[in-house]
TIBAVO-313884 format. One record per residue (C-alpha): residue number from 1; residue in one letter; chain; x, y, z. Coordinates in pm, 1 decimal, m for minus. Layout:
N
k|r|c|east|north|up
NUM|A|A|X|Y|Z
...
This chain:
387
k|r|c|east|north|up
1|M|A|m15679.6|18145.9|7303.6
2|A|A|m15494.4|17941.8|7566.5
3|R|A|m15185.7|17765.6|7438.5
4|N|A|m15177.5|17509.5|7715.7
5|L|A|m15364.2|17389.2|8019.8
6|W|A|m15209.3|17632.3|8270.2
7|E|A|m15281.2|17931.0|8052.6
8|Y|A|m15640.3|17814.8|8019.0
9|F|A|m15668.3|17845.8|8396.1
10|N|A|m15484.8|18185.7|8396.2
11|C|A|m15169.2|18046.2|8555.0
12|T|A|m14810.6|18148.9|8474.9
13|D|A|m14677.4|17792.6|8445.8
14|K|A|m14751.5|17437.5|8549.5
15|Q|A|m14598.2|17500.5|8893.5
16|D|A|m14848.8|17780.5|8948.4
17|L|A|m15136.0|17560.4|8836.1
18|Y|A|m15017.8|17281.6|9069.6
19|H|A|m14997.1|17526.8|9361.6
20|K|A|m15358.5|17643.6|9298.8
21|L|A|m15473.7|17279.8|9293.8
22|K|A|m15297.8|17215.9|9626.2
23|I|A|m15461.2|17511.1|9801.4
24|N|A|m15804.5|17438.8|9649.6
25|D|A|m15819.7|17769.8|9461.4
26|P|A|m16175.1|17814.9|9327.0
27|S|A|m16043.7|17918.6|8988.9
28|V|A|m15923.5|17562.4|8916.9
29|K|A|m16219.6|17375.8|9063.3
30|E|A|m16306.9|17234.5|8720.3
31|L|A|m15971.1|17063.0|8698.2
32|A|A|m15964.9|16964.9|9065.9
33|D|A|m16302.7|16790.0|9026.2
34|F|A|m16176.7|16604.7|8727.5
35|Y|A|m15868.6|16469.8|8907.1
36|K|A|m16076.1|16383.9|9210.4
37|N|A|m16294.2|16151.9|8993.1
38|Y|A|m16029.1|16049.6|8747.6
39|Q|A|m16021.4|15684.7|8839.1
40|A|A|m16392.8|15647.9|8770.1
41|S|A|m16364.8|15833.5|8440.7
42|I|A|m16099.7|15607.0|8294.3
43|Q|A|m16232.9|15272.1|8403.7
44|P|A|m16343.2|15080.3|8093.7
45|F|A|m16705.9|15046.2|7995.7
46|S|A|m16770.5|14729.5|7799.1
47|L|A|m16989.8|14770.4|7493.2
48|N|A|m17145.2|14425.2|7506.2
49|K|A|m17470.4|14510.5|7331.4
50|P|A|m17606.3|14793.3|7116.7
51|E|A|m17782.1|14950.7|7413.6
52|D|A|m17443.7|14998.0|7581.3
53|V|A|m17323.8|15203.2|7288.0
54|G|A|m17609.7|15450.9|7329.0
55|T|A|m17549.3|15488.2|7697.3
56|Y|A|m17172.9|15531.9|7645.9
57|L|A|m17213.4|15795.5|7375.5
58|E|A|m17458.4|15992.4|7589.8
59|N|A|m17252.4|15969.1|7911.8
60|K|A|m16932.3|16076.7|7734.4
61|N|A|m17093.8|16340.2|7505.3
62|L|A|m16970.8|16159.3|7193.8
63|F|A|m17262.8|16168.4|6951.4
64|P|A|m17139.5|16298.8|6616.1
65|Q|A|m17273.5|16626.7|6484.5
66|K|A|m17498.5|16631.3|6181.2
67|G|A|m17299.1|16582.8|5866.4
68|S|A|m17024.8|16382.2|6033.4
69|F|A|m16952.7|16032.4|6165.3
70|S|A|m16757.4|15893.2|6458.4
71|V|A|m16554.5|15574.3|6496.0
72|L|A|m16504.9|15401.5|6829.7
73|T|A|m16190.6|15192.6|6859.8
74|L|A|m16231.1|14898.7|7102.3
75|D|A|m15993.6|14649.9|7258.6
76|T|A|m16047.2|14273.6|7263.6
77|K|A|m16272.9|14301.5|7567.5
78|L|A|m16499.2|14558.1|7401.0
79|H|A|m16368.7|14846.4|7603.4
80|P|A|m16377.7|15173.2|7402.1
81|I|A|m16030.6|15332.0|7404.4
82|K|A|m16059.1|15603.6|7140.5
83|C|A|m16324.8|15805.6|6955.2
84|C|A|m16243.3|15988.5|6631.6
85|N|A|m16486.9|16212.8|6444.1
86|F|A|m16476.2|16279.3|6069.7
87|S|A|m16659.6|16474.0|5805.0
88|H|A|m16833.8|16277.4|5534.7
89|S|A|m16558.0|16389.8|5293.9
90|A|A|m16289.9|16208.8|5489.4
91|S|A|m16072.3|15959.9|5299.4
92|F|A|m16007.3|15601.9|5396.4
93|K|A|m15642.6|15690.1|5463.7
94|E|A|m15746.9|15961.7|5714.2
95|V|A|m15985.6|15728.1|5889.1
96|F|A|m15746.4|15435.9|5907.4
97|E|A|m15449.1|15630.3|6033.5
98|N|A|m15652.7|15783.1|6317.3
99|V|A|m15869.7|15491.9|6436.7
100|Y|A|m15621.5|15204.8|6431.5
101|L|A|m15427.1|15129.5|6746.7
102|P|A|m15218.9|14820.3|6830.2
103|G|A|m15446.5|14628.8|7065.2
104|G|A|m15751.2|14819.2|6947.5
105|E|A|m15845.6|14636.2|6636.4
106|Q|A|m16222.8|14642.2|6619.1
107|F|A|m16455.6|14926.4|6554.7
108|M|A|m16806.8|15077.1|6571.2
109|F|A|m16918.4|15348.2|6333.9
110|I|A|m17178.7|15609.4|6434.7
111|N|A|m17316.1|15813.6|6145.4
112|H|A|m17521.6|16137.1|6173.3
113|P|A|m17602.1|16214.3|5808.7
114|N|A|m17780.3|16504.9|5656.1
115|P|A|m18116.4|16361.7|5554.7
116|S|A|m18062.0|16420.8|5182.7
117|L|A|m17722.8|16244.7|5192.0
118|S|A|m17806.5|15959.1|5422.8
119|D|A|m17778.3|15678.4|5162.0
120|A|A|m17452.6|15812.8|5016.3
121|S|A|m17284.1|15848.2|5359.0
122|N|A|m17394.8|15503.1|5469.9
123|Q|A|m17257.4|15351.9|5146.0
124|K|A|m16926.9|15522.2|5205.1
125|I|A|m16903.8|15389.4|5557.8
126|K|A|m17000.8|15041.5|5438.2
127|K|A|m16711.8|15067.0|5187.0
128|F|A|m16472.1|15171.0|5467.2
129|T|A|m16570.9|14873.0|5684.0
130|S|A|m16524.2|14636.4|5392.0
131|Q|A|m16175.8|14777.4|5322.7
132|L|A|m16078.8|14745.5|5688.7
133|K|A|m16183.3|14383.0|5682.3
134|E|A|m16052.1|14282.7|5340.1
135|F|A|m15708.8|14446.4|5349.8
136|F|A|m15627.1|14467.4|5723.3
137|S|A|m15844.3|14189.2|5883.9
138|L|A|m15996.6|14453.8|6113.7
139|N|A|m16355.0|14393.2|6223.4
140|T|A|m16640.9|14640.3|6245.9
141|L|A|m16889.8|14514.5|6509.1
142|D|A|m17178.1|14742.5|6424.3
143|C|A|m17274.0|15065.3|6242.5
144|F|A|m17525.7|15305.4|6394.8
145|D|A|m17731.8|15591.3|6253.6
146|V|A|m17840.9|15902.2|6442.5
147|K|A|m18165.9|16002.7|6273.4
148|Y|A|m18492.7|16183.4|6335.6
149|D|A|m18790.4|15963.4|6417.2
150|A|A|m19118.8|16139.6|6318.7
151|D|A|m19334.3|15910.0|6535.3
152|R|A|m19131.4|15986.3|6847.1
153|Q|A|m19062.4|16345.5|6740.4
154|N|A|m18709.9|16301.2|6854.0
155|H|A|m18370.0|16173.3|6742.0
156|V|A|m18289.2|15803.8|6784.3
157|L|A|m17979.9|15583.4|6763.8
158|Y|A|m18041.4|15294.6|6522.7
159|S|A|m17834.5|14974.8|6504.6
160|Q|A|m17783.1|14851.9|6146.0
161|E|A|m17655.6|14518.3|6279.6
162|G|A|m17955.9|14461.0|6506.4
163|Q|A|m18201.1|14647.4|6282.3
164|Y|A|m18372.0|14824.8|6570.9
165|I|A|m18376.2|15152.6|6764.3
166|V|A|m18121.8|15135.7|7043.2
167|K|A|m18183.4|15463.3|7222.2
168|E|A|m18393.5|15778.4|7206.7
169|I|A|m18170.3|16083.4|7213.8
170|K|A|m18327.4|16369.8|7400.7
171|A|A|m18068.2|16642.0|7341.9
172|V|A|m17845.4|16579.7|7044.3
173|P|A|m17670.4|16920.1|7030.7
174|S|A|m17552.1|16901.5|7392.7
175|H|A|m17406.2|16551.4|7344.8
176|C|A|m17206.0|16614.7|7025.8
177|V|A|m16836.2|16611.1|6963.0
178|K|A|m16684.6|16864.2|6724.4
179|E|A|m16611.2|16754.5|6370.6
180|G|A|m16255.7|16630.4|6334.5
181|S|A|m16201.6|16577.1|6706.9
182|I|A|m16001.8|16287.1|6852.3
183|R|A|m16071.8|16197.5|7216.4
184|Y|A|m15954.0|15959.4|7481.8
185|T|A|m16040.9|16089.1|7829.0
186|Q|A|m16025.6|16468.5|7847.2
187|P|A|m16030.7|16676.4|8166.3
188|V|A|m16186.3|17000.7|8038.3
189|Q|A|m16375.9|17100.9|7732.0
190|S|A|m16132.7|17379.8|7646.5
191|S|A|m15928.4|17468.2|7344.0
192|V|A|m15745.3|17203.1|7141.5
193|E|A|m15414.4|17352.1|7255.8
194|A|A|m15505.7|17315.9|7621.4
195|Q|A|m15615.5|16955.0|7574.0
196|L|A|m15289.0|16866.9|7402.0
197|H|A|m15095.8|16972.9|7707.4
198|F|A|m15317.9|16783.2|7950.7
199|P|A|m15097.3|16470.1|7961.7
200|E|A|m14784.5|16682.5|8030.0
201|F|A|m14944.3|16857.0|8329.3
202|S|A|m15105.5|16536.0|8458.6
203|N|A|m14768.5|16370.0|8461.0
204|F|A|m14616.7|16667.6|8650.4
205|Y|A|m14906.5|16666.0|8894.2
206|A|A|m14888.9|16288.7|8958.5
207|I|A|m14513.3|16283.7|9014.9
208|N|A|m14544.5|16556.1|9278.4
209|E|A|m14831.8|16372.2|9444.7
210|L|A|m14642.9|16038.7|9446.6
211|K|A|m14355.6|16182.3|9646.7
212|G|A|m14399.9|16117.8|10017.6
213|L|A|m14646.5|15833.1|9972.5
214|N|A|m14572.3|15500.8|10143.9
215|V|A|m14520.7|15198.1|9919.7
216|L|A|m14680.8|14974.0|10181.6
217|S|A|m14974.0|15170.6|10317.5
218|D|A|m15057.0|15390.1|10017.8
219|Q|A|m15054.1|15139.1|9734.6
220|N|A|m15408.9|15210.1|9613.5
221|T|A|m15325.5|15581.5|9600.0
222|I|A|m14997.3|15514.6|9421.7
223|L|A|m15171.7|15306.0|9150.6
224|R|A|m15429.0|15581.4|9104.5
225|W|A|m15170.1|15851.7|9054.6
226|L|A|m14976.2|15633.2|8811.1
227|Q|A|m15289.4|15613.7|8593.1
228|V|A|m15347.8|15987.4|8628.1
229|G|A|m14992.0|16072.5|8525.2
230|Y|A|m14904.4|15810.1|8271.8
231|S|A|m15210.4|15654.1|8102.3
232|D|A|m15253.9|15954.8|7867.2
233|L|A|m14894.9|15990.6|7752.1
234|K|A|m14854.2|15945.0|7376.4
235|Q|A|m14515.8|15771.3|7403.7
236|E|A|m14396.7|15483.0|7612.1
237|R|A|m14194.8|15608.2|7904.8
238|L|A|m13991.5|15398.8|8150.2
239|D|A|m13972.9|15552.8|8495.0
240|M|A|m13858.5|15437.5|8837.4
241|I|A|m13986.4|15515.2|9186.1
242|C|A|m13718.7|15512.9|9459.7
243|Y|A|m13818.7|15488.2|9825.4
244|D|A|m13628.5|15503.8|10156.7
245|S|A|m13590.7|15253.0|10439.8
246|N|A|m13931.7|15349.4|10569.8
247|Y|A|m14083.5|15277.7|10222.9
248|K|A|m14157.0|15643.0|10168.7
249|I|A|m14122.9|15759.7|9805.7
250|Q|A|m13832.3|16002.3|9761.0
251|S|A|m13812.5|16037.4|9383.0
252|V|A|m13961.0|15943.2|9046.0
253|D|A|m13697.3|15936.4|8768.9
254|T|A|m13732.4|15887.5|8391.4
255|L|A|m13502.4|15619.2|8249.7
256|S|A|m13599.9|15621.7|7883.5
257|V|A|m13865.6|15758.7|7644.2
258|G|A|m13986.5|15570.6|7339.0
259|N|A|m14018.0|15199.0|7270.8
260|V|A|m13934.8|15015.5|7595.2
261|N|A|m13786.1|14674.9|7520.7
262|S|A|m13517.1|14444.8|7644.6
263|S|A|m13255.7|14554.8|7392.4
264|I|A|m13262.6|14927.2|7494.1
265|F|A|m13370.3|14886.3|7855.5
266|P|A|m13119.8|15101.3|8051.7
267|L|A|m13076.6|14836.2|8318.6
268|A|A|m12731.5|14941.6|8444.2
269|Q|A|m12855.9|15299.0|8484.5
270|A|A|m13165.4|15183.2|8669.9
271|V|A|m12982.3|14951.7|8910.4
272|K|A|m12726.0|15223.3|8980.8
273|L|A|m13001.1|15460.8|9089.4
274|I|A|m13166.5|15214.7|9325.9
275|P|A|m13069.6|15276.4|9693.9
276|E|A|m12873.1|15011.1|9880.5
277|R|A|m13102.8|14748.9|10035.2
278|Q|A|m13070.0|14887.3|10387.2
279|A|A|m13154.0|15237.0|10257.5
280|G|A|m13462.3|15152.9|10046.2
281|G|A|m13556.6|15010.8|9710.6
282|A|A|m13739.1|15080.1|9382.3
283|I|A|m14039.5|15009.7|9157.5
284|I|A|m13984.6|15010.6|8781.9
285|F|A|m14280.4|15092.2|8558.6
286|H|A|m14380.0|15208.7|8212.7
287|N|A|m14699.4|15304.7|8032.4
288|H|A|m14872.8|15157.6|7729.1
289|P|A|m15009.5|15439.7|7504.7
290|S|A|m15267.2|15199.9|7363.5
291|G|A|m15436.3|15212.0|7704.0
292|I|A|m15413.8|14831.3|7744.0
293|S|A|m15191.6|14717.1|8034.9
294|T|A|m15129.2|14361.7|7912.1
295|P|A|m14747.5|14312.3|7919.1
296|S|A|m14576.6|14217.0|7597.5
297|A|A|m14317.6|13941.9|7567.0
298|E|A|m14048.2|14216.6|7565.2
299|D|A|m14197.6|14364.3|7883.5
300|I|A|m14180.3|14028.3|8054.2
301|D|A|m13823.3|13974.8|7937.4
302|S|A|m13713.8|14317.6|8051.9
303|M|A|m13867.0|14266.0|8398.3
304|K|A|m13701.4|13924.5|8439.2
305|K|A|m13362.8|14082.7|8366.4
306|A|A|m13434.9|14366.2|8612.3
307|V|A|m13525.6|14119.1|8894.7
308|N|A|m13210.7|13911.1|8827.2
309|A|A|m12985.3|14220.4|8809.2
310|C|A|m13121.2|14352.6|9142.1
311|Q|A|m13071.0|14016.2|9307.4
312|L|A|m12713.3|14001.7|9175.2
313|V|A|m12617.5|14333.5|9343.0
314|D|A|m12843.2|14282.9|9646.7
315|K|A|m13087.1|14564.6|9582.8
316|E|A|m13460.7|14561.7|9648.4
317|L|A|m13691.9|14571.5|9350.6
318|W|A|m14039.6|14587.5|9505.8
319|D|A|m14245.0|14543.0|9186.2
320|G|A|m14277.6|14623.0|8819.1
321|Y|A|m14586.7|14791.2|8672.2
322|V|A|m14738.8|14843.0|8330.1
323|V|A|m14974.3|15142.5|8334.8
324|G|A|m15279.8|15142.5|8109.2
325|K|A|m15621.7|15303.5|8105.9
326|D|A|m15779.1|14970.9|8197.4
327|K|A|m15567.3|14918.7|8511.2
328|V|A|m15210.1|14903.5|8642.7
329|F|A|m15066.8|14556.6|8582.5
330|S|A|m14843.7|14432.8|8864.7
331|F|A|m14583.7|14168.7|8788.9
332|A|A|m14570.8|14065.2|9154.3
333|T|A|m14951.4|14041.4|9187.4
334|A|A|m15080.2|13925.0|8847.5
335|G|A|m14763.3|13760.0|8717.3
336|N|A|m14639.7|13568.6|9021.3
337|K|A|m14826.0|13243.2|8948.9
338|G|A|m14654.0|13189.5|8619.0
339|N|A|m14296.2|13289.0|8683.1
340|P|A|m14063.2|13202.5|8975.8
341|L|A|m13890.1|13546.7|8967.9
342|F|A|m14214.7|13737.9|8998.9
343|H|A|m14332.8|13490.5|9260.1
344|Q|A|m14023.5|13575.6|9462.6
345|M|A|m14119.1|13943.2|9448.7
346|A|A|m14463.6|13863.1|9579.8
347|C|A|m14322.8|13646.6|9857.4
348|H|A|m14079.4|13920.5|9957.4
349|Q|A|m14364.6|14170.4|9974.6
350|N|A|m14558.0|13943.7|10208.7
351|E|A|m14255.8|13887.4|10427.8
352|V|A|m14198.0|14262.5|10460.4
353|K|A|m14565.2|14324.1|10545.2
354|Q|A|m14563.7|14046.7|10804.0
355|T|A|m14246.5|14183.7|10959.6
356|L|A|m14403.5|14527.2|10986.0
357|N|A|m14727.9|14375.1|11115.4
358|E|A|m14924.9|14458.2|10802.4
359|D|A|m15245.1|14259.5|10753.5
360|V|A|m15162.1|14071.6|10433.9
361|Q|A|m15511.0|13924.9|10397.7
362|K|A|m15673.9|14264.1|10391.9
363|F|A|m15424.7|14416.0|10149.6
364|D|A|m15562.6|14446.1|9795.5
365|P|A|m15364.1|14673.5|9555.9
366|Y|A|m15638.7|14649.4|9296.4
367|E|A|m15939.5|14722.7|9524.1
368|S|A|m16036.4|15032.6|9333.8
369|I|A|m15976.2|14899.7|8984.6
370|R|A|m16092.0|14537.4|9003.8
371|Y|A|m16294.7|14391.3|8719.9
372|E|A|m16515.6|14089.7|8692.6
373|D|A|m16282.6|13919.2|8447.9
374|E|A|m15973.3|13951.4|8670.8
375|Q|A|m15941.9|13576.7|8727.3
376|E|A|m15961.0|13514.4|8355.4
377|E|A|m15690.1|13773.0|8301.7
378|D|A|m15468.3|13603.8|8560.1
379|L|A|m15506.6|13271.9|8375.9
380|F|A|m15411.9|13441.6|8051.3
381|Y|A|m15101.2|13593.1|8200.1
382|C|A|m14999.1|13265.0|8352.3
383|D|A|m15029.5|13094.9|8013.0
384|E|A|m14821.8|13378.4|7861.6
385|F|A|m14547.0|13341.5|8123.5
386|E|A|m14530.8|12964.3|8090.9
387|R|A|m14489.5|12964.0|7713.6
């Protein structure tokens, strides 16, 4: 059994796997196809109505096997960010510790009971949802049953909240997750060991692909690779991109791993690494393991200090990013309306583009990851910055 992603593809190490991806080796086509379509696979799908749940479970192959149940963890905008599967013998402690995420505080349960134990399993799930609400103020939006419908001679997904059949399931076995599995977005249906090493290789892959890209002309590509390489990491990681006088990325360096906040932000180290203004500049960014890119108050405070520090020593800080599964948040783009420092970054970007004859009106760093609620998000961020 493969112990990691590169062994799964019969490679000696991650460098060997990366090389095969670069030369389009047929043996790694499965992984190459995944990365090619990665952006589409991690864009959030809002579960606004019960029918959306059925479509999502089918598209992502997340129906629970018979004798088990799954829990979808959703963010405040009803984007599913995690799916955990449990046997019917699972304890509340096991369920709670796996499904709860900061920022993901509402749930949907999908139960696929054995017919003889249907009532007992539904009662247990009902007890779980009551405990989540009573003791932790965590809401369950709906509970669903996967069951056989004799009239249709097929399995159906039934909403307990809406009291109606949501979807007819044509091929339950092929759309099932394994009992006990925990999934975000996975590249290959391989061994558990291989999947666990997926974020490590994705990060290695993305860093190598970022080098040589142009901060001005390749911004959409840069944002895409940041999501590929950082949105699946299990810990917060603060990294910095350094570019030369032609805005070509030269390096991606890790500044700290763990909780990124203003008290432990290695600002002196970061500023020291940034090239002199005439020689280039930098972008500071970190990921949110929750998958939600909304910056915290500490994120905002840290970025303010970084902007001030760079101005003090006359170094160019192009932007600051927070990487999530939903999108890459840009302080210069989304935060500039509510804070003078971030507005200065945005103005400087426009000045540089105008100087280099870039078409500012056509430039849109979020073209590939724009959502309908973007304007509402901007208003929220502005309110956050002004408080």
